[in-house]
N, C-alpha and C positions, 0 to 999 in steps of 0.2 A: 535572881539565882546569883551567889559567889561567882567570882572571875568574869561572870558576864553581864555586866549591867544593861546592855542593852537589849535582854529578855525579862528583866526585873518584871514580875507580875503577869508577865505575858503568857506563861507558859502554866496549865492549868493540870492538874491530874483529879482523877476519877477512879474508884476502886469497886468492881462486880463481883460478884457471887455466880457462875454460873448457874444452872436452872439445874435441879436435883445436888447440886454439891451442899455434903450434909456439914459442916464447917461451920457454925452459930462465931466463932471469932472471928477468922479470916478468911477475907474474901480475894478471890482465889485472880482476880485478871485486874489488869489496870490499863486506865488507858489514860495518855497525854494529849493536849491541844494545844493550836497556837493561837494567843488572841491578841489580835493587832493593836487594840485600843480596849484599854481593862476599865476604862470610863465613859466606855458607853453607853446610850441610853439602853437600859433591856429591852428585850433580850439581848444581851451581849455576842454578836454571834463569836463561835469558835471551830476551827477546823482543823482535826484529830488529825495526828501524823504519825504515832506509835501506838500498836497496843501487844502485850505480852500476856501472858500466862505468867503470874507473880513466881511458879517454881523455876522460869527460865529467866530470872531478870539477871542483867548483866554484869558482870563482874568487874572489879576495880574502880577506876573515880565516873560513878554515874553522872555527875555532872556534864565530865566531859562528851559522854557518852551521847547524853541529850543535846547537848549544844552539836555535835556531828550530825547526829542524825534532824536535825531542823534543821541548820544550813542547809542541807541536802536536800531537807522539804521543801525549802524558800527558794532555791534557787531552782529546783523543777516545775513551781507553782505560779511563781510570780510573775508576772510580765510586766516589764516595763515600756509603758508607751512614751516614745520622747519625741516632743511635738517641736519642730521646727520653729527657730524664729520667724516670722515676718516682715519685723522693722528692724533697724541699728537706731539707736539711741547713741546720742554723743553729746556732751556738753561743751558750748560753745565759751569764747574770752568773759561778755557778758552774763556767765553763770546759767545760760536758757539753755534747754533740750531740744537738740536737732532732732527729729525723727525725722529716716527713710524711710523708703517701704523698698527692700530686697525683691521686688517681683517687676516692677516697672523702674526703680529707681529715680524715685521723684523723690521731694521735699516733701513730708506729712504736715508737720508742723515745727512752726520755732517758738518756746514757749516755757514760763519759768512755774507754769502749773500744772504740776504732773496730770491732775484733775482732765486739764484739756489736752494735755498731749495723750492720756488715754481714748476719751472720748474720741479723737481725732483719728487715735488707729484703729479703733471699733469699728467706726464709719467709713473710714478710706475705700475708695471704689479705683481699682488701679486703671490705667489708662490702657496697660498691656492686653485687656481681656475686650477692653474697647474696641481695638485694633484687628484682633485676630475675630469680632464679631461683624465687623465691617468687612473686609475682603473673603 
């Protein structure tokens, strides 16, 4: 879409002819759908966000109108899940990563190997949970 590169190839449209419509050349209904990943494997998921009778086509800058409707649609339907960090990573003077647990405030690992840091964080067992279980 011109002026809206973030929606390029992500808005698809289809024209439909209502049942009983006699027009052979002009289909009467238009449907717009949002496609988050146009290169996804088929069948490509698309979510309809706007349809109208082509006789009621909005006047003015059609691209601006579509982007406004799509922004509203996405704001109402997309849920953003924010996962809180469990660990804090700090680089020490030797260039190693020091991983600290936010729950038990203990050092999880000190290593220059990021794979080792990620494994240690994934397998970390907090001592806070152990204290609560013993009480």
